[in-house]
C-alpha positions in Angstrom: 0.9 -47.6 -16.7 1.5 -45.4 -13.7 -0.6 -42.3 -13.2 1.6 -39.2 -13.2 1.2 -36.5 -10.6 1.2 -32.7 -11.4 -0.6 -30.4 -13.6 -1.6 -30.9 -17.2 -0.6 -28.5 -19.9 -4.1 -26.9 -20.3 -4.3 -26.4 -16.5 -0.9 -24.7 -16.5 -1.9 -22.5 -19.4 -5.2 -21.4 -17.7 -3.4 -20.6 -14.5 -0.7 -18.6 -16.4 -3.5 -16.6 -18.2 -5.2 -15.9 -14.9 -1.9 -14.8 -13.4 -1.3 -12.4 -16.2 -4.9 -11.0 -16.0 -4.6 -10.4 -12.2 -1.2 -8.8 -12.6 -2.5 -6.5 -15.3 -5.5 -5.5 -13.2 -3.3 -4.7 -10.2 -0.9 -2.7 -12.4 -3.9 -0.6 -13.7 -5.2 -0.1 -10.1 -1.7 1.0 -8.9 -1.4 3.4 -11.8 -4.8 5.0 -10.9 -3.7 5.3 -7.2 -0.5 7.0 -8.3 -2.5 9.5 -10.4 -4.9 10.2 -7.6 -2.0 10.8 -5.1 -0.3 13.2 -7.5 -3.5 15.1 -8.0 -4.1 15.3 -4.3 -0.5 16.5 -3.8 -1.0 19.2 -6.4 -4.2 20.4 -4.7 -2.5 20.5 -1.3 0.3 22.6 -2.8 -2.2 24.9 -4.4 -3.9 25.7 -1.1 -0.6 26.1 0.7 0.6 28.6 -1.9 -2.8 30.4 -1.8 -2.5 30.8 2.0 1.2 32.0 1.7 0.3 34.5 -0.9 -2.3 36.2 1.3 0.5 37.4 3.6 1.6 41.0 3.4 5.1 40.0 2.2 4.6 36.6 0.5 7.4 34.3 -0.7 7.9 33.8 -4.4 6.1 31.0 -6.1 7.9 28.1 -7.8 8.4 28.2 -11.6 5.3 27.3 -13.5 2.9 28.8 -10.8 1.3 32.2 -11.3 -0.4 34.6 -8.9 -2.8 37.6 -9.3 -2.7 39.7 -6.2 -4.7 42.8 -5.2 -4.0 44.8 -2.0 -6.2 47.6 -0.7 -6.6 49.7 2.4 -9.8 49.5 4.5 -9.5 51.9 7.4 -6.7 50.6 9.7 -6.6 47.3 7.8 -5.1 46.1 4.6 -7.1 43.6 2.5 -5.3 41.1 0.3 -7.1 39.2 -2.4 -5.2 36.5 -4.4 -5.7 34.0 -7.1 -3.1 31.3 -7.6 -2.9 29.1 -10.8 -1.1 25.8 -10.7 0.9 24.4 -13.6 -2.0 22.0 -14.3 -4.5 24.8 -14.5 -6.1 24.4 -11.1 -7.1 27.7 -9.5 -7.4 28.8 -5.9 -8.6 32.1 -4.5 -8.5 33.6 -1.1 -9.2 36.9 0.7 -7.5 38.0 3.9 -7.8 41.1 6.0 -4.7 42.3 8.0 -5.5 44.7 10.8 -3.0 46.4 13.1 -3.2 45.3 16.7 -4.7 48.1 18.8 -3.9 48.2 22.6 
């Protein structure tokens, strides 16, 4: 009887199970990376919008975002204090003092 070459059924099944386990682990890892990237993007947007809202005439925020803004005068300057809340509930606060240029 000739000895056949190739893999036996148990070897093939074990390799298939290992392949499925590795693919599942990689899919979970990729999912975590995507969530992390989305979270980082949301944080970057939050601080961009906080910075924009401290301007004297800020642009409107996108739908779902909210801002609390307080302006006051301090001598020749105007103080702007803002708190921006993202749709996911994250909050960012900033304070900026705008003073007129004096020659």
